[in-house]
C-alpha positions in Angstrom: 136.8 14.1 30.7 138.3 17.4 31.5 136.5 20.0 33.5 137.6 23.6 34.0 135.9 25.7 36.7 136.2 29.5 36.2 136.0 31.3 39.5 137.2 34.3 41.4 137.5 32.3 44.6 139.5 29.1 43.8 139.8 28.0 47.5 136.0 27.6 47.6 136.3 24.8 45.0 139.8 23.3 45.6 138.9 21.7 48.9 135.9 19.9 47.3 138.3 18.2 44.9 140.5 16.6 47.6 137.8 14.4 49.2 135.9 11.2 48.6 134.7 10.0 45.2 136.0 13.1 43.3 139.5 12.7 44.7 139.5 9.0 43.8 138.3 9.8 40.3 141.0 12.3 39.8 143.7 10.0 41.2 142.6 7.2 38.8 142.8 9.6 35.9 139.1 9.2 35.1 138.7 13.0 35.1 140.9 16.0 35.1 139.6 19.1 36.9 141.3 22.5 36.7 140.3 25.5 38.8 140.9 28.7 36.9 140.9 32.2 38.5 139.6 34.3 35.7 140.9 37.4 37.5 144.2 36.5 35.9 142.7 37.4 32.5 141.6 40.9 33.4 143.2 43.5 31.0 143.2 46.1 33.7 146.4 46.9 35.7 144.7 46.3 39.0 143.1 43.1 37.7 139.6 44.4 38.4 136.9 42.1 37.0 133.7 43.9 38.0 132.2 47.3 37.3 129.0 49.3 37.8 126.2 48.7 35.2 125.5 51.2 32.4 122.2 52.9 33.1 122.7 52.7 36.9 121.5 50.2 39.4 122.7 48.4 42.5 125.7 46.2 42.7 128.5 45.3 40.4 128.6 43.2 37.2 131.3 40.8 35.9 133.0 42.5 33.0 133.0 40.7 29.7 136.8 40.9 28.9 138.1 38.5 31.6 135.6 35.8 30.6 136.1 36.3 26.8 139.9 36.2 27.2 139.8 33.2 29.5 137.6 31.2 27.2 139.9 32.1 24.2 142.7 30.4 26.1 140.7 27.3 27.3 138.2 26.5 24.6 138.7 23.7 22.1 136.4 22.1 19.5 135.4 19.7 22.2 134.4 22.3 24.8 130.9 22.7 26.2 130.6 26.0 28.1 128.1 26.4 30.9 127.1 29.7 32.6 125.8 29.2 36.2 122.9 31.6 36.7 119.4 31.5 38.3 117.9 32.4 34.9 118.7 29.0 33.4 116.5 25.9 33.5 116.7 23.9 36.7 119.4 21.2 36.8 118.1 17.6 36.8 119.6 14.2 36.8 118.8 13.8 33.1 121.0 16.9 32.4 123.9 15.3 34.5 123.7 12.2 32.3 123.8 14.4 29.1 126.8 16.2 30.3 128.8 13.0 30.7 128.9 12.8 26.9 131.2 15.8 26.5 135.0 15.5 26.5 135.4 19.0 28.0 133.2 21.0 30.3 133.8 24.6 31.2 131.7 26.0 34.2 131.6 29.7 34.7 130.9 30.8 38.3 129.5 34.3 38.7 129.7 36.7 41.7 128.3 40.1 42.6 125.1 41.1 40.9 125.5 39.1 37.7 127.2 39.1 34.3 127.6 41.6 31.5 125.0 40.3 29.0 127.5 39.9 26.2 129.1 36.9 28.1 126.0 34.9 27.3 126.8 35.1 23.6 129.8 32.8 24.1 128.3 30.0 26.2 126.5 26.9 25.1 123.9 26.8 27.9 122.8 28.4 31.2 122.1 26.2 34.2 120.4 27.0 37.5 120.5 24.6 40.5 117.3 26.0 42.0 115.1 29.0 42.6 117.1 30.6 45.4 119.9 33.1 45.6 123.6 32.2 46.4 126.5 34.6 46.7 128.2 33.0 43.7 128.4 30.0 41.4 131.0 28.0 43.2 128.5 25.8 45.1 126.4 25.1 42.0 129.6 24.3 40.1 130.6 21.7 42.8 127.2 20.2 42.7 127.3 19.8 38.9 130.8 18.4 38.9 129.9 15.9 41.6 126.7 14.7 39.8 128.6 14.3 36.5 131.8 12.8 37.7 130.1 10.0 39.6 128.4 8.9 36.4 131.6 8.5 34.5 132.6 4.9 33.7 134.7 3.4 36.4 134.0 6.0 39.1 131.1 4.1 40.8 129.8 0.6 40.5 127.3 0.6 37.7 124.8 -1.5 39.7 124.7 1.2 42.4 124.0 3.9 39.8 121.1 2.0 38.2 119.2 1.8 41.5 119.6 5.5 42.5 116.9 8.2 42.9 115.9 9.9 39.6 117.5 7.2 37.4 113.9 6.4 36.3 112.5 9.8 37.5 111.4 8.2 40.8 112.8 8.6 44.3 114.8 5.7 45.7 113.1 3.0 47.6 113.5 2.7 51.4 116.6 0.7 52.4 117.7 -1.0 55.6 120.7 -2.8 57.1 121.5 -4.8 60.2 120.1 -5.3 62.8 116.8 -6.5 61.5 115.0 -5.1 64.5 116.0 -2.1 66.6 114.0 -0.4 69.3 110.9 -2.0 68.0 111.5 -0.9 64.4 111.6 -4.0 62.1 112.9 -4.4 58.6 110.0 -5.4 56.2 109.8 -9.2 56.1 109.9 -9.2 52.3 113.5 -7.9 52.3 114.8 -10.8 54.3 112.7 -13.4 52.4 115.3 -14.2 49.8 112.6 -13.9 47.0 114.4 -11.6 44.7 111.4 -11.2 42.3 109.1 -10.2 45.1 111.8 -7.9 46.5 112.1 -6.1 43.1 108.3 -5.7 42.9 108.2 -4.4 46.5 110.9 -1.9 45.9 109.3 -0.6 42.7 106.0 -0.2 44.4 107.7 1.6 47.3 109.4 4.0 44.8 106.0 4.8 43.3 104.4 5.4 46.7 107.2 7.5 48.0 107.4 9.6 44.9 103.6 10.1 44.9 103.7 11.3 48.5 106.9 13.4 48.5 107.5 14.5 44.8 104.3 14.1 42.8 105.8 16.5 40.3 108.2 13.8 39.2 105.3 11.5 38.2 103.8 14.3 36.2 107.1 14.7 34.3 107.0 11.0 33.5 103.6 11.4 32.0 104.6 14.5 30.0 107.5 12.6 28.5 
């Protein structure tokens, strides 16, 4: 997979690519990630990329030309273009799994007060990471890249992925490690029983109970599906 991240602040993204699982995936040639400063595609002599909105209003908008020109240069028949904006549907694990099917993702990070509306005519979808305001799209872009890359074949052990939160639209079950007792807090006996069938049943029941308590909305989504 190839991922291009379009941003005005490359350094906000570049550090994220040099650590942990993402770094290893890049080193193993499991994914190629490019950070593109779309300021380079501004047609203006001063490389300005924003301007005041027609009709008045506070703040500045991203002009359409740099984004159009940048996409003209990057897009191929395999590209899937995502605009990061709070007006899109909220990002979920299911969407991360869907995005792994594309050969080429292009993520557009906004800044200032938003985008010229015409930019939305050349993207494939709009995604929001939540109902809150950030200064730009770089943090959402990193979150999406992280969630997608870790699902690619060979990046993480497949057994680990199958047992994670949201894989079955439930939160993960409680987990423990050594010592079996610490400051009076004991690991549940079932987990050290060696009975794998009972352990599996226990973990599933714990998933249901935890999700019902902390995220009942996920159980409703399961019912709606």
